[in-house]
N, C-alpha and C positions, 0 to 999 in steps of 0.2 A: 504493500500500500503506499511507503514513504518514497519507494523509487518512482510510483505514477505520479506525485504531488510534484518532484522534482522536475518532470519534462511540462508538466500542466501550468505550472506557476509561470514560467518564462516565455511559454506560447500565449498563455492569456494576456501577461505584458504587452508582448511583441502584436496580438491581434489589437490590443487597444490603441497602442501607437499607431498601428497601420490604419485602422478606422479612423481616427482623428485625423491624420495625416490626408486622407482621401475625402473625408469630408469638408476640411477646408479647402482643399483643391476645387472640389468638384463645387462648391459654394462659389467661391473665387473666380473660377472659370464660367458659372452661369452670369453671376454678378456683372461681371466685365465684357460680357457678350452681349446682354440682353438690355440693362438697364441705361448704360451713358448712350447708346444710339436712340433708345427710345424717350427717356426722359431727362437726357440731359445730367445724369449723376456721375459723380465722379467713379474712377475706377478705384479697386479696394486691392490693399495687399493681402499675401497669406493670413498674417496675424489679425487683420482686419475681419477676414471672412471667417475666421475661426471663433472670433467674438461675435459676430452676426449669429453663429449658428450657436453658439452657447446660449446668447441672447432668446432666440427663438425656441430654443428647448425650455428654456426655463419660463417664458409668458405663455406658450401655447402647448407644451409637453409636459409641463410639470417637472418632478425630480425622479417620476418612475417609482414612488412608493406603494401607488394602488392597485397596480397590474392588474386592472380590469375589475376587481374587486370593489365589493361597495363598501365605503366606510362605516365607522360605527354608527353614525346618524342615520345612514340610506338604510343600514340592516333593520335598525329600531324601525323606520317610517314604514319599510316594507312587511314587517312582522305586523304593525297596527292596521296596514292595510288590510292584509290577510285575515285580520279578524273582524272587520267591518263587514257590516250587513249591505247589500247593493244601495239600501236608501242612504245608508251613511255616506257611503262613499260618492253617490250623487250630491248629496249636501256638500262634501269637501270640495268636489268638482266645481260646483255652482259659487262656492266662496273663493276657490283661486281664481275662478274666471273674473269674479267681480272685483277682486283685489287686484289682478295685473292686467286687467282687461284684454282676457284673451278671448277668441271666439271659438266655437264648438270644433272638436275635429270633423273632417268632412264626412265620416261615417256616424257622426251623433246626431240627433235633431237638436234642434233650436228651441230652447224653452220658453221663449220669448212671445 
């Protein structure tokens, strides 16, 4: 088992370095190819592209902690939803619609 880790750890580190290098290079190439001619933006360096990649990951992708599962609050709400009667569910939907100004989904009939 110990010999297995001797090979896996360096391979994982090399993979992360390669992934980071390729990600920065791809973002830089796409940015410099598309945005200056289309919108007049400046070209970016590799390090700026890597910063953009990290910024987009933070803003749009999170930090990777959720892994597709619901958080504690989501699990709590799902459990409560399952215990509700259909009438209670409809009352909750109506309350959310009135609070957030949403229209009924296309498959639902309007109750107005």
